[in-house]
N, C-alpha and C positions, 0 to 999 in steps of 0.2 A: 505495500499499499504506499500511496505517498506519503513523504512526509510533512506533519503540520507543527508548525506553521510554514507556510513556503510563500515563495515571493512572483507575482507574475509580470513580467515586462509589460509594459501597454506603449502603443504606438508612439507617445509621445515624451518615451522617455522615463516614465514615473513608473515606480513601482507599488504595484498593490498587493500587502501582505494577507494573506489566506490561512484562515483558523477554521476548526471548527470551533461553533459555539461555547462562550463556558461560563461560570459562576462570576468571573470579575467583568465580563464586558457590561457595558453601562447601556442599563434598562432605558434608559431617557435616550440615548443614542438610538436605540432600535426604533425608540417611539418617532422621534423627529424624521427620524428614515421612515417610516411608513407613512406617516402621514404627512409628509411633502408628496408623496408619490400619489397619496389618495385626494390631497388638495389640487394636484394639477390633472385629478382625473387621467391617470396613466391606464395603461389598457392591463390593470389587476382583477381582480375579483372584489376585491374592499372596495364600499362607497361609503361607509361612514369613520370618523377619524375615532382611534383608541383613545383611552385614557390609559393614565400612567399606572394603575391594578391592573386594567386587562393586560396592556403590553408584560407587567409582570407574569403573569398568569399563562400568557403566552412562552415567554423566557421558561419558565418551569416546566412547561408542557417539553419544550426542544431539549432542554437537559435531563429528564425524565426519557424522552425517545431516545436519545442517543447511549444514555447508561442500557436502556432493555436491548438495543440495537435494531430498534425500529425505524429508525429515521434518524436524521441529523440534516442541521445547516452548518453552511460554511461561510463565513462572516470575510467579506471582502473591505479592507477599510486601504485608505490612502491618507498619508499624513495624520494618522489617528483617528478619521473620520470614516463611517460607513459609507463605501461608494457603492456597494453590492451586494447580494444573498442570494444564495443558489440550494435546495433542502431538497432532500431525496426521502420520501417516506412509502415504506413497506405496505401491501393493502392488507388487507385482515381476511380473517377465515379461509373462504375458496379463493380469495383473491392474493393472497399469501405471495405469492410465486411471482408477482408483478408491483415495480415500482415506481411512483410518480416523481417528477422531477418538476422543480418550480424555479425560477429564476424572474429578479427585480435587479436593475440600474437605476442609480439616482440619475437623472437628469443630465447634471452637467459633466458626467462620466460615460455618459453612450457617446458611441462612435468611435472609441480609445481600443477597442478590442478586448476591454474586461469583460463584455459578456460571452463571446466566444470563448476565450481562455477559461473563465471560471462554468463555462457549461461542460467544458471538455474535462476541466480536473473532476467534474461532479460525473461524468457519466464514469470515469475511471473510477474515482473513487466508490461509485455504486458498484460496479461491477465485483470489486474485492472488500467491500463495507458488509452484504449482505450474505449471509451463509441459510441456505442455500444460493449460489450463484440466481439473480431475477432470470426469469423465463423472460418477462417483456419488460421494456422500461420506455415509459413513454410521459406525456406531458402535455398541454394544454394550451391553447392560444387564442385572442380574439380574433375575427377574420380581419380587423381595421389594423391590425398589428404587422402590418408587410415584412419592417425590418426582422423584426423577430421571426416570421413566419420563413423568408429565405433564410436565414441563422440555421435556423432547425433545418432545413430541407440541405443544406450545405453540408450540416454534422452527419447526415445520415438517415434523418428522421422522416416517416412518410406517413401522409395522412391515412386515417383508418377510418374515421368516423368524422362525422359532422350534425350539429346541433342546429339545424337551421333557427334564425331568428330567436337565438338561447336569452340571450345575454342584455339588460338593459345598459345602453352605453352609450353617455351624453345625448340622451333623449330618445334613444332608437334600437330597437332591438335587434341584436346583429349574431350570426351564425360565432357557435361556441365550437375549436375544430380540436381534433384529438389525434396526436402524432405518433408513432411507434418508430423505437430504434430498430433499425432494421440489417 
């Protein structure tokens, strides 16, 4: 398995330090990160800002999942600021052979190669972290998120399901696309 923490070099020469989420991570930093994405009306599932108490609960859940090896969150920081996160979660019960990935990159760090590098790292990590190795690795994307869709295709994901007019985003119902790593 990759050794964490590790550094990813970005197109502009800066380094992103990546590690598994840990107790020492500042919960307020996560709160600022997610609430900024929500405020920008980014292509993420959340549409209501979180409170510090809710974010503390989320962090606790992520730490428990890591300990049980049911999932993890990778945190990328640039100059100590959260620039992106990418997680993996094992399915439950009869879906336990499947792993769902997720990724979010702060607006000011998009276009620097962080998303691609972090997702590649997450894919490698998922294959080694989960026992047995995942049968299926998949993710989902809003139809409006063309850059993410193109990146996922570039990395070997293929669309396997589309839920038409499923997600309410910016006042309109949009398709929710599911893609599997081939």
